[in-house]
Structure formats: C-alpha cells, structure tokens
C-alpha positions, 0 to 999 in steps of 0.5 A, a space after each residue: 500499500 502506497 503512503 503519502 508524505 506531505 512536504 509543506 514549506 515556506 521558502 522565501 530565500 534562495 537558501 531555503 529553497 536550496 534546502 527544500 530542493 535537497 529534501 525533495 531530492 532525498 525523498 526521490 531516493 531509489 531505496 525509497 519505495 511505496 511513498 508519494 510525495 505531495 509538495 505544498 507551500 504553506 499558504 496553498 496547503 489545505 486542511 484535506 492535504 493534511 488529512 489525506 497524508 500519512 506522514 508530514 515534513 514542514 520546512 520553514 525559516 526561523 524568524 527570531 526563533 519562531 516559524 514564519 507566519 506562513 507555516 504558523 498560519 497553515 498549522 493554525 488550521 489544526 483545530 479544524 483538522 482534528 475536528 474533521 478527522 474525528 
C-alpha cells in the first residue's frame, strides 16, 4: 500500500529553496519505495492535504527563533483538521 508524505514549506529565500530542493531530492531516493510525495507551499496547503497524508515534513525559516507566519497560519488550521478527522 502506498503512503503519502506531505511536504509543507515556506521558502522565501534562495537558501531555504536550496534546502527544499535537497529534501525533495532525498525523498526520491531509489531505496525509498511506496511513498508518494505531495509538495505544497504553506499558504496553498489545505486541510484535506493534511487529512489525506500519512506523514508530514514542515520546512520554514526561523524568524527570531520562531517559525514563519505562513507556516504558523497553516498549522493554525489544526483544530479544524482534528475536528474533521474525528
């Protein structure tokens, strides 16, 4: 059975985009089988994206030691996700 890994990212700089590309290259390693990769920018990711995924990888910048507002906005949907899943 195929599993889905959801990669949600906020990559506003060239350096964070490079990190995203490295992560995505790793997800396509030939030794990894049976995993579909779904990639979404944080502001485009939806509640159904999270509900449909089996695993998650979140990538963001650190702004004064805290995640970006874009990723925080997406994760702020968690109460709705939890309610829909039950």
